[in-house]
N, C-alpha and C positions, 0 to 999 in steps of 0.2 A: 778708398783710393790708395794707390801704391807709389811710393817714391821710387824713381827709376835710377839705376846705375847704367851709364851709357858709355859706348866705346868711341874713342877718337880714331879716325882713319888717317894714317900718316902719308897721304899721297904727296908726290914730289912738288906739286904746284901749291901746296898749302902754305899759309902764312905761319911763321914761327912764333908770332906774338899775339895775334888777334884772339884766338880762342883762350889761351892762357890769361890774357887781359880781361876777357869777359868773366872767366871763372875765378879770377883773383888768385891765380897760382903762378909759380915761377915758370918761365919758358924752359924747355929742355934743350933748345937749340936746334931741334929737329922740326920739320914741317908738320903742322897739325891742321889738316884740311877740312875734315867734316866730323861732326859729332852726330851720331845716328840715334834716333829715338823711335822705337817701334819693334816689329817682330820679323823684320827681314832676316832670312837665314844667314846672310853674310855677316851680320853683327847685331843680333837681337839684344834689346835692353834686358836688364836683369832686375829682379825684385825679390823681396823676402816677406812672405806672409806668416812667418813664425816657424816654419819647418825647414828653414835653410834656403839659401839663394837658389833661384831657378830662373829660366828665361821667360820673357813675356810670350814668346812663341809657344813654349810648352804649356804655359798657363792657359792660353787661348785654345790650344789643341785639346786640352783635357775637358773643357766645357765651353764650346764656342758660343752657345746661345746665352749663357750667363754673362760672359765677358763682352760679347759684341752686341747681343740683343737678337731676338728672332728675326726682326725686320732686316737688320744688316746681313745676317747670315743668308736669308732668303734672297737678298738682292746681290750680294757680293761673294757669297760662299763663306766657308768656315775659317777665314783668316782676316787679319787686319788689312784693309784694302789700301792703306796709305803708309808712307814712310816720311818722317819728320826729321829735319836736319838743321844744324847750324853749319853754315858753309863759310870758310875763310880762305879767299883766294889771295895768295901773295904773288902768284905768277899766272899767266893765262892758262885756262883749261883748254883741252882739245876742241877744235871746231867740230861740231857734231849735230846729229839729228836723232830723233826717236821715232820708232814705227807707230802706226795706229794698231788697234787691237787685232784686226784681221791680219795685217801684215806680220805682227808678232807671232800669232798662232801658227800661221803658215811657215814662217821662217824657223821657228822653234821645232816644229814637227819635221821639217826637212833636214835640219841639222841633227836631230835625234835619229832620223832614218839613216843618215850617212854615218852615224856613229862617231861624230866629232866630240871629243872629250869636253866636259863643261869648262875645264881650265885651259883649253887649247888657246894659243895666242890668236888664232884666226877664227875663233868662234864669235859670231855676231849676236846670237840670241841666247840669253841666259835663262829666259822664262817666256811663257806664252802671253805676256801682258803688255799693254801699252804703257807709256811713261810720260804723260803730260805733267807739267810742273809749274809752280808759282814760286818766284823768288822775291822776298821782301827785304829791302835794305835796312840794316841796323846802323851802318856808317855810309858815307858817300860810296857808291858802288858803280863800277864801270863794266860794261859788257857789250856784246854784239848780238843783235836779235833780228832775224828776218831780212829779206832782200830789199836793198834800195831799188828804186826805179833804174832800169839799165842805163838810161841817158845820164842820170846822176852819177852812177858808178863810172861811166865812161869819162865824165868830166874830171872825176877824182883821179883816175888813172892817167889821163892825159896831162894833168897838172904836174905830174912827176917828171915829164919830159924825158922818159927813158925809151930809147928807140926800140928795144926788144919787146916793149909792152904795147906798141902801136897796133899790131895785129889784133890784140884783144880789145882795144878801143874801137877799132873798126867793126869787129864782130858784134860788140854790144850795140852799135849804132845801126846794124844792117838787118836786124830781125825784129819781129814782134816781141813784146816784152818777155813772155815766158820762154819762147824759143831762144831768145838772146841769152837769158840767164842759164838755160840748160847747155847751150853751146859753149858759153864762156867757162862754166865750171868744168865741163867735160874736157875742154882743151887744156885748162890749167892742170888738172889732176892726171892727165895722160901724157903730158909733155915730157920730153927728155929731161931727166933729173939734173944732169950737169948744166944743160942750157937754162933750166928753170932756176937753179941755184945762182947762176950768174945774174939773171934778171932780178931775183930777190935781193941780191947784194947791191945792185945798182939802185933799185927802188928804195932800199934802206938808207943809202947815202943821201938820196934826194929827200926822203921823208925827214931825216934828221936836220937837213939844211932848211927845209921849208917850215917844219914844226906846225903849229896851229892844228888844223884838222888832220894832219898827217902824223902827229905825235904818237897816237896809239899804235900805228903800224911800225914805227921805228922801235917801239918797245917790244912788239912781237918778235922782231928779228933778233933782238938781243937774246931772247929765250929759245928761238927756233931758227937759227941761221940756215938759209938755203931751203927752208920748207915751203912748198907751193901753197900751203895753207895761208901764208902771209898775203899772197895775191888774192886768193879766194876770199879772205876776210874783208877785202876792200869792196866786195859786192854787198856787204851787210850794213845795216843801220848801226851806227855807234850810239850807245845809250848810256846816259849818266843818271843814276837814281839818287835822290836824296833820302835820308832816313825816313822810313815810313812809306815810301813809294815802292811799288812792286811791278813786276812784269810777268805775264803768263806766256808759257811756251807750249803750244799744241804739237800734235804729230806732224812730222815732216818739216818743221821750222828750223832752219840752221841757226846755230847760236854758239856763243862761247862767253864764259865769264872771265873777266880780265883782272879785276882787283876789287877787294872790299869784303866786308863781313855782312852776312845776311841770314835770314831764316828761309829755308826751302821746304816746301811741302809738295809731294809728288805721289803718283800712283806707285804701288809697291812692286817696282820693277827695276831691273838693272840692264835694260837693253839699250845699247849705244851703237850707232853707226858713225864712224869718224871720217872727217874730210881733210884733216891736217892739224898742224900745230901739236904734233905728237910723234913719238917714236913707235907707237903701237900700230897694229894692223889697220890698214885702210883698204876696205873692199870697195873699189870704185864702182863696179857694176851694181852691186846691191845698194850702195849709197845713192846712186843716181835714180834707182827705182823708188827709193823711199822719199827723197827730197820733194817738197812741193815748191815748184818754181813760180811763186806768186809774190810779186813785189807789194809792199805796203808798209804802213807805219807799224812800229812795235806795239804789242798789246800791253800798254802801260795801265796800271791800276792805282787808284787811291782808295783808302778805306771809306766805307759808307755806313752811316747809321750813328745813333747816339748810344752811349754805353758800350755795347758790343759793336765794334767797327769791322765790317765784313769786306773781304777782298773777293768780289764776285767773279767766278769763273764758270765755264760751261761743263764742269766735271762733277760727277756725283761721288766718286771715290774719296774726294777730300774737299774740305771747306776750311779756309784759313780766316781767322778773325783776331782782333786785338782788343785788349782791355787796358785802359790807362786809369789806374786807381789813384785818386787824389786823396790827400790827407783829410780825415774826418768824414769821408763819403760813406754812405751806407753799404754794407756788404752786397755783393751781387750773386744771386743764385742762378746757376746754369741749368738748363733743362737736362733731364735724364732721357734714357731710351736709345742712346747711341754711344759707341765708344769714343773717348776723347783723350788727348794728351795735352796737358797744360805746361807751358814753358815760360819761365821767368827770364826776362832780358834786362831788367833794371829794378832797383829798389829792393824791398824786403816784404813782399806780399805773403799772404797765407792762402793755401788751398785747403779748405776744411781746417784741420788742426795742424797741418804740415806747413812750417815756415819754409819759404823758398828764397834762395840766393840766386843772383844772375847765373844763368846756364843750367840751373836745376829744373827738373821736370817731374810730373806725376802722371800716371795712367789712371783714368777714371772708368771703371766698367760701366756697361750700358745701364744697369739697374740702379746706379747710385747717383744722387744729386751731388753737385759740387758747388761750394760757396767760396767766392773770392773776397778777401778783405785785406785791409792794410794799405800800403802805398807801394806803387811800382807799376811795371808794365808786364802784362802776361799775354802771350800768344796762344791761341786755342786751335788745335787741329781736331777735326771730327769729320763726319760723313754727311751726305745729303740723302735723306730717306723719303 
């Protein structure tokens, strides 16, 4: 197995202290949003097998079947199908959705045909893959996930007692559920920006005064004054995760992470359609085509099983599980046959002969067994074959 050297992404919404606190290093004062583990071309992990440092992406490309296993290559192709992250939100992320695989392939092909540069601000599809994901909280974690029932959203909006929002309340009450949500989101994102900014300001003042269930939306306004995404966010379920709890986000599910430190595992993609809470490009027609206007409870997960606790999702490209290693417990042997990344989040466990500190990780090729020993918490990312 190989100890990984990983890149921290300094996105503006990142916490300045959470990742340094986990790693036991001094904060730089700059946002540190995500630590990436994997072979994504945007920031591949690095390793050294004795001939100098290289990237995990190059190691896999040199011999996919050795590193990933023949079964994984046959099922997912010659690349690591998942991306593993530590995510540290110090401010709200953009309100967003991800496409399904068919939508991603079609969108990517169309933007390639039109010759849109990969780094263009208005490019939606960076690759032809879907991007389901699971987020597991390491600290108390706050987010938005999936649509509320329209009548519940109408009650929330009405409680602000803002006259300019009353048409939206009426709209949510006047249609069947999916049509109401579509009409409402369309109206918010296509409204006059100056008028919407005024409505957002009034809503913010009311939210600060009322607090309670309105507190998250007052916080959003502090970071994104005048952004229509603040009103759109009130259509979504507000979620609070305790450490060890997780939520799954499938294609077309609108969501935003607000605050907290977590482990995120997702398909190896960077496709995002934004709806607000961002200065970046918002492609309203494409967004409305991708969003699934289905109200329901968030897909919250708790780990299941003894020894290896699994966060079950309907996705084969990744499988997240957790090991809590108690003092004096016998070592645990992990199965071989699939690629895996092991991440320490607490304690001082060992993976094979490699001692791990919090925030450190190793890559285990498909043909190697891994043994966990010592004391601590280890998250395991692998695939379903």
